[in-house]
GUNU-290747 format. One record per residue: z negated, x negated, y negated of N, C-alpha, C in turn; residue in one letter. Coordinates in steps of 0.05 Angstrom, whole numbers, plus 5000, padded with zeros to 4 digits. Atoms other than C-alpha are relative to their C-alpha. Layout:
# residues N
ZXYZXYZXYA/...
//
This chain:
# residues 499
500950075027523346365054497050074997M/502849945002515746295047499450164974P/501049845022512246805002497049964997K/502950035004505446714971499150224981V/501149795017501547304943497049975000V/502950005003494447244917499250204978R/500949825021490447744877497049994998S/502949995004483547834848499450224980T/500949815020479548304805497949864983V/501950135019475948024743498550224984L/501749805015470248394709500249954970D/499550045028473448344641502450174993A/497749835008478448774601502649845003P/497450144996485748624613500949854976V/499250155025486648414540498749734999E/501450255001481347874548501349805020A/498750184980484647584611502849924990V/497350055010491547644580500049794978W/500350195022489247254519499849725010E/500450274989487346664563502649915013V/497850104984493546634608502750044987I/497449935012499046894561501549754990R/498850245012500246214528501249835023D/498750154979505445874572499449714999F/500750285003503045214546496949965000N/502950025002495645374549498449955025G/501450044975494045264622498649745002H/501550255000491944554608497150034990A/502749955010485844864574498250125020D/501749864981483445234635500549945029W/499550044971486945044700499349715008H/501050274992483644454737502249825010P/497850164989490344224766501749874978A/498350095022493444094697498549814981V/501350195018491843474655500850054971A/499049955027496243594594502750135002E/497549854999502244014576501350024973S/498549975025507744054524502450185005V/497649844999513444534508502349834990I/497850175008520044164505501750134978E/498149915019524844214447498950154976G/501249875023519844494397500150305000G/499949714998520545214422497150115001K/502549864998514945724419499250035029R/500949984972510645784482500450285011A/499449734990512246534486503050064998D/497149955002519746444477501349985027Q/498750004974523546644539502249785001V/498250224998527446044563498749734994G/501450255006522445524539499249865026C/500750164977520744954586497449854994V/502450165003513844664596500049775019R/500350244984512543964621497149935001L/502950074999505643814648499549795022F/500950204981502143254684497850115017A/502149904982497943404745497549834997L/502550145005490643224739499449805022A/500550204979490642854806501849754998D/498350235004495842374780502449985018G/497850014980501042574832502850044988S/497449985013506542694781500150214979G/499649805021509543174731501750245010E/498649754992512343884736501350124975I/498649865021517444244693500550295009R/499649724993517645004692501250154976E/498749855021521845504653498950295000R/500949725004519346174625502450185002L/497749824996523946724650499650274987L/500549735011520647354624497050014991A/502749965009514447564585499850274987L/500449735010511848264570497150044992S/502749945008505748404528499350295008D/500549724992506449144546499150015029R/500650004972506349004620497949795008E/501850234995501648394614501049845024H/498850154978506347984657501949794990S/497950195005510747374657501049885026F/498850124977515447034705501149734993A/499150275006517546314711501249885025Y/498850144977521445834756499449704997C/500550294998520545114777502649854997L/497650175005525544604751499749735015L/500550264987522443954776497149985009E/502750024990516443784819499949775020A/500350224980513743214863499950105029P/500049894973513643684923502550185003V/497449854995519644044956499750304999P/500149715004518944744928502650094988L/497349945009526244924923500350304993E/499649735007528245554886497550164994G/502649885004521045694867500150204976Y/500249795020520346364829497250125002L/502749905000513546624808499750224979A/500749795019510647234773497050034998E/502849945005503847354742499950284987V/500149735010501848074729497150094999R/502649885003495548404703500250304997L/500149715003493549134708497150084995K/502849915004487349484681499150185022P/501149834980482849814732497350104989V/502649885008476550244726499850044970T/499849925028478050554659500349784980D/499250215019480549904629498049784996G/502150215004474149494633500249775020R/499650214980476449084693503049955003R/497250094999482848714709500849925028T/498750084975487148674772502149794993F/498150235006490948004771501449935026W/498450084977496547864819501849764992Q/498350245004500147194825501649965025W/498450024976505947144872502549834995K/497650185002511946694887501449995027S/498550064976517346524937501649754995E/498650265003520945874951501149925027F/499150144975524745465002498749735002D/501250264995521944845034500649915028C/499650084972522544425097498250165018P/501749844982520044855155497449875009P/502450134990515144335178497849974979E/502050025021511744345110499250274988R/500449745011511645095099497050074999A/502949935000504345195120498549854979E/501350185020502044605078500550104971E/499349935027505744835016499150284992L/501249735005503645565022497149984993V/502950045006496445335024499649864973R/500250145026497544854965500450204977L/499549815021500545404922497950224998V/501849784999495945964944497249924992G/502850085004489345584943499849814976E/500350205021490544984898500950094973G/499049915026494245354843498950284994I/500649735008493146104846496950065002Y/502849944998486046174873498349824982E/501450185019483745564833500350114972A/499649895026486745894772498250254995G/501749775002482946544786497149914993F/502850105005476346164789499749894973R/500250135026477845764727500050204977A/500049805021479446374684497450165001V/502549864998473346734711497849844986A/502050175012469046144690500449984969E/499550015029472446104622499050254986R/500949755012470746834610497050055005L/502949974995463546724632499350185023G/500549824977464247114697499049865024L/500850154976462346564745497649824993A/502350195005455946144753501049724997P/499350285003456045414734500249875027A/499550124974458644964790497549915015P/502450104987451844654803498250215011G/501849794991448645324816501150155024R/498849854978453345554871498649925026R/501350064975449645604937501949915022P/498050084981456145504975502749954985R/497550085015463245254958501550244988P/498249845017466845644904500850275012A/499249734993466646384924502050104980P/497949915018472646734894498850204980S/501049815020471747154830500050285010P/500049724991473647784867497550055016V/502449964985467747684913497650044982R/502249985019463047584854500150274986R/499749755015465948194819499150245016A/500749774984465148674876497149995008V/502950024994458248414893498350104977A/501549915023456048554822500050304998A/499949715001458349274830498250135020E/501649884978454449394894497849815008A/502250184995447649044895499449985030P/500450054972446348734963497550145010T/502349874987441949155008498950244986G/501149785015441049704957502050234999A/498249775004443850404949501449974973E/498450025025449350424897501050284994A/498749755007452650994860502949944994T/497150035003460051114854501150264989S/498549775008464751584818501850085023E/498449914978468452014868501150284994A/498949735001472752634875498750165023V/501549854980468453154911501350285004V/499149734993471053774947497650194999L/502349835003466254304923500150255017E/499649774982469254874965502849985010R/497249994991475455005005501750174980Y/498349865019481255224962502249834989G/497850145013486554984914499049744987G/500750255013486654344873497650024981P/502349965018481554654825497349965015E/502550044985476354564881499149715000A/500750285002476353814868498749944974L/501650065024471153554819499349714999A/500750295005469652864789497049984998W/502950014999462452694807499149725006R/501350254992457652114816498550055026E/501249964974455452024888498549745008V/501550224990450551574925501649865022A/498750164979453351014968498049825014V/502150154987448550735020500849715005P/499350284992448049995037501150005028P/498850004973451849795099497949955021P/501750044977448149865165501349825020G/498950184980449449505229502950085006R/497249954994456949435241501650134977G/498849875023458549705171500649804978Q/499650155025461249445106500050194977V/499649845024461149695035502549894987R/497350075009468149705006500450104972L/499249905026470649744935503050045001R/497149934998477350114934501449904975H/498250065023482949854890502450184999T/497849815000488250354912499550195024A/500649804980487851004951502650165006I/497649854993493451354989499650304998G/499949705001495252084976501850095023L/498549914977497452445039499750305003N/500249714997498853165059497750085017Y/502449934985493153145108497650054981I/502149955020488653125046500150294991D/499749725008491453805027498950185022V/501149844977489854075097497049995000Y/502950025001482753815090498950164976C/501049865024482054115020500050305004R/499849714996484254805043498250105023T/501749934977479854785105501650045026G/498449974976485754815154499249805021Y/501250204983483254165183497149984993F/502950015006475754185189498849735000G/501050285001474853445175498149954978L/501750035023471253535109498550264995V/501649765006465554025098498949984971E/501050015028464054185024496950005000P/498750195018461153844987500649745015P/499250244986465053255015502249864985G/498050175013470052714998502549985018I/497550024986477352735018501049715002L/498750265000481952155033499849855026G/499950144974484151815098501149724998M/498650255002487451195070499349864974E/500650155024485650645021500149705006A/500250294998485749895008498049914980A/502050105019480549474974498949745008G/501350264995475748894976497250055010V/502749974989469448825017498049904980I/502150085019463348814972497649895015A/502450084985457948735025500450055029E/499849994971457448625100497350055012V/502549944987452048925143499649825024G/500550174976448848595204501850085023P/498349944976452948535267502950024994G/497150005006459648485231501149725002V/498850264996464047915253502950004991H/497350035008470547665224500750114973G/499649905027469747985156497949894981L/501950125020466647695093500450154973L/499649895027465347945022502349874986P/497650105013471747874983502550025016G/497749964983476347995042501550254991D/498349775006482148465027500650155026R/499649844976482649035077501250274993V/499049735003485649725087499250165024A/500549824977484650325132501750254997Y/498649745000488250965151499050155025A/501349884977483751375196497850194991C/502449845004478251895201497649815003A/500549765015473052025177501049974971P/499250015028475452215107497749894982P/502050115019471951925046501249804981G/498750205016477051505009500150054970A/499749935028477051884943497549914984Y/502450115013471551434914500549714993A/499750285007470850764880498649835021R/501450164980465750514931499750185025L/500449854975464950705004498749815020R/501150144977460650485063501250125025T/498649904977464250525129499849795023M/500050174977464950235199502049774997E/498250235002467849535199502350015020A/498050004979471649665263502550164992A/497749835008476150165226501849864980L/498550145021478649645176502149815012L/497950194992485049245182500349794978V/499750215020485148565146502949994990P/497350015011491148505099501149715000L/498850275003495947915104500149924971P/500050105028496047475042502450114984D/497549925015503147705024500150294994W/499949715004501548445025498250104978L/501649905023499248774960498350245009E/501849784993493449254963501250274993E/498749755007497449794927502150085020A/498049944980502949734978498750095026T/501549914976497949785035499050284998A/501049735003494850405006502350214999A/497749815001501750714995501250045027A/498449994976504350565064498549985027G/501350054975498950445117500050265017L/500149764984497851165140502850105006L/497349904996505051365130501549815019K/498750194983507450725163499050015029G/501149974973502750805222501050255013M/498949764990505151515229502949965010T/497350064992512351285230500149835025A/500050184976510650755282499550175025E/500549864974507651235333502050225004F/497949794996512951775320502549875012L/497550124991518651285332499749835025L/500450184978515550835384498350105023H/501949914980510251235422500550295007R/499449724994511651985416502850025012V/497250014990519151845426501149734993Q/498950275004522151165436502950024990A/497349975012528151225389501549745005V/498450234993533850755409502750014988K/497350015010540750535389501750225013A/498249794989545851095396498850284997G/501249735004540851665384500850114973D/499749875025542052175331497550164994T/502549865006535852425296500250154974I/500249845024534152935243497249974989L/502550045014528652785193499850214978V/500549815022526153375152498349864979H/501450135023523353195083500649705000A/499250284997527352555087499449834976A/500750165024525452345016497049984996A/502950025003518052415028498849745009G/501350254994512951885043500549915029G/499450074972513551895119503050015005V/497149964996520752135116501649754994G/498550245008523351515079499549785020T/500550214981519951055129501350065027L/498649934975522651445189503049934997L/497150065004529651375159500549705002C/499650295000528950625147499749885028Q/500650124974525950465214502050095021W/498149904980530550915255502749874997A/497450135004536650615222499949725011R/500350274989534049915240500250005031H/499949984971533250155312502850075011L/497249944992540650345313500650295002G/499549724998539951095308501650104976A/498749875022544351545265498050204989T/502149835013539751895215501350214982V/499449775017540952585187497450094988I/502549925013535952845137500450254983G/500049775018534153475098498349944976T/501450055025531953455025500350254982V/500049765017530653944969501849984975G/498450025024535253674914501949775003S/498150235000540953204898498649744994E/501550255006536052704869498649905024A/501350094975532152694934502049925021K/497950094982538652634972500749704995A/499450285006539951984935497749815010R/502250154989532951744953500249965030V/499850024971533951905026502349815008A/497750184993540851565028499349714995R/500750275006537950944996498049895021A/501950084980532750925052501150025028N/498850024973537650945110500950265012G/499149754990539251685117503050024996C/497150005003546751695131501150264990A/499049735007547552445122497850174989F/502149825012542652775073501250284996P/499249725003543153535073498150134980I/501649875021540853915011499750305008V/500549734991537554565032501550224984Y/498949795017540054964972503050015001S/497150015001547154754983501450075026R/498849934974548354845057497850045021E/501849944978544955095121499849755017D/500350264986542054495157500850025029F/499249984972543254775227503149985002V/497150014999550654885213501049714994E/499250285007551154195180499549815023A/500650184977547753845239502050045022V/498249954978552154185290502849914993L/497350105009558354015249500149705002D/500050295000556253285242499949895029L/500250104972554753225317502050135018T/497949874985560853625339498850195021E/501349794983556354175367497949915018G/501950104981551853725407497150044991R/502750005010545653725363498749735000G/501550265003540353185352498349945024C/501750084978536752795405497050034993D/502849985009530252795365500050134972V/500449895026528053225306497149974992I/502750045010522053045264499650214978Y/500449775018519353675229497249994988D/502550005014513853615177499850254982A/499949775018515754275143498450235011V/501549784988512854775192501250274994G/499249725005513055535181502450075018A/497749924984519655835203502149785005D/498150224997523155165197500149895029N/500150124973520954965267501950155019L/498249854983524755535301502949934994A/497250085008531055345262500649725010R/499550274990530154625282500850005029S/499349984972530554835355503050065003L/497149944999537555105340501749764996E/498550245005539654415317499549785020A/500850204980536854055378502049995023L/498250044977541153765434498650085025A/501149954973540153945507498349765008V/502050204992534153555533499049844975R/501050135025532453385460497050044997G/502950015004525453275433499550094971H/500749905026522753685375497149924994L/502650115007516853335342499050134975V/501249865022512553765297497549854991S/502350165008507853335257498950084973Y/501149905026506453745194500950284995G/499349725006506954425162499750044970Q/500149985029508054325088500750274989A/499149745010511355005081498250235010A/501849794990505855385118499549985030G/500650004972502855525186502450065018P/497849964981507355505247499450255016I/500449764984508256185280500149945030P/499950044971507456265356502849945009P/497450084990513155945394500750135026Q/498949884975517456255448500849775019D/499450224981517255765506502750045014V/497549964986523256095538502449894983A/497950115017527455885478500349705005G/499950294995525755155494501349955028Y/498950034973527655255567503150024999A/497149975002534655455545501449734994A/498850275006535654725522498649785016R/501750204987530754385570498749824980S/501050155023527554175505497149935003A/502850085001520953815494498950064972T/501349955026516154035438497449835000L/502550155003510753555414498650074974S/501649965024505153655364498049784998R/501850235000502252955356497950024977P/502250015018495552875321499449714992N/500450285009494652245278497449885012F/502650104990487352185300500049925029G/499950074972489152155373501549745005H/498650264998493451545361498549774985Y/501450205016488451185316497050005005T/502849994995481751315348498949755013S/500850254987481550655386500749774981D/499450235018480850035340502149815011P/498050184989485049625388502850114996A/497449885004490750125384500850004970E/499550015029490050155308501149734992V/499150275007490749405304502949955010R/497350044989496949415349502150154984A/498149855016500249965308500449864973I/499850145026498549605243501549745002A/498650254997501048945269503050045001A/497249954999507849245285501050094973R/499249915027508049585217500149764981L/500050235018506148935180502449825005F/497750174994511548555217502650124990E/497649875011516749075198500149974970A/500150045029514549015126500749724993L/499550295005514648255128502949935003R/497250064995521648245157501950154982Q/498349855018524248735106501350245014G/499049764986525649275159499150254984V/501149785015521249735118499449904972L/500850055027520249765043498250234991T/501849795009514250135016499349944971V/500850025028513050254942498750264992E/501349765011508450724906501850104977A/498249905020513551144869498650124977A/501649885021508051474829497149955005R/502950044998500751364815498550184980S/501749845017495151784786497349864998F/502850085000488151584762498550165021P/501549864980483251774816498750264989L/501249765013479852254767501950234998A/498049795002486452634765501150085027E/499149944973486752754840501050295002A/499249724999487353504829502950034991A/497249995010493753404789501949885020E/498350124979496452944843500550195023A/499649804979495253484894502050224992H/498149795009498953994852502949905002R/497350114999504953524847501049975028A/499350034972504853384921500850275013L/499449744989504654124940502550134988E/497749895013510054294890502549845007A/497850174991514553764924501349864976R/499050155023515153394858500149705005E/500250294994513852724891502149915020T/498350134979518452254930498649755008T/501350244991516251684973497050025000G/502950024998508951474968498850044972A/501649975025503751664915497349895005T/502750114997497251304904498250084977I/502149945020490751424866498749734993L/501250255009487850854825497250054989I/502849955009480150834818499649894972P/
//
């Protein structure tokens, strides 16, 4: 079933954009594809269930669509296609607006899915995405006075998102950006909201406007100074998605307005604008939302190399995932289940046990209720697990060894509970066990390897093997509060920061 997802950012308040597009019968006033439109049966245009009939401006026929939902609070509506001159069977669409940058700008997403003859899928995806959605973005931008008159365009119809980001970052000039700055190593209180300079892109670089930023435990390690990746005053953040504002010389394959994401060093994502190396960026597929990319790229890439490179998990394996309701943990559970492994997980509460179970963990173990070593040995009839993924650290690692099978692999990839004490190698010899301490940077330092990891991740997302959602979001200015929640283990799944 083809899916079409398009998004843009308009330099206007969400209320102004909503006023234009809210009227289910008003698109004839602004969309170039629509000649005229009426609501059948005398119903109101905002009445759920009403049907609009409109004629296409190119004379190719008429279309009937039904309004399925409308929310002024969420600035969204959904509709379905009843009749059309093209074979878009089961067409369902949703339009959603969200305020960004303290409410003065608007993120607009338009998405749909439908069935069609396979040989026409590419044609119809292009028709819907470009002829309807992107044309609609341009038309509303022009109606709001955000785009130049057609005769003044130096080249064919650049998208509104490209014009918006270019206006934020003048070409070839230094710009300023609000950012969260680490003033000293320490707790969340060491993070301060400041204005910083953002240089123009040099050779091989781009200037990027972030639309969503990933929150990860590595940010905590950088904040405390455990990882010396950020020297105060500096900017945290290893993961974000956004739109290219400006391209420097020597950059190929990327243009202003392209949607991209990254999950790699050097840190610097906790800012509205950033200049960085173009080779570090991964272009986003049209169907992948920027918020989803920011929520899942680093965690998903971590899950990819943990399951496919550090240890090739296969059908019949039994694995233990600590923090199974966390950002990486939920993805490890989903992906390992798809690979045919039996997944055991540890969590901190009954609520998190439900999250883990929903993400493919067959046997969630609540720390406060039972000893995980005893539970694992009971579940495996004394054998233990083939692979254990430990992001908890501290004394948990030694206990994980007790739950490991002979010739098992203990993978330590985090230390949320504290530093890992020295390990007794002789204890590992008793099980012929393997201990790994993989470093994310060592798996993502080569752009070609990053693209390969990201490609596998995107395919897993596209096929539905993995589901990534931002369970919680914070304004970027409240990054300190987000850090407190993360360290207090109040979060499940992924958390993002919105500039």
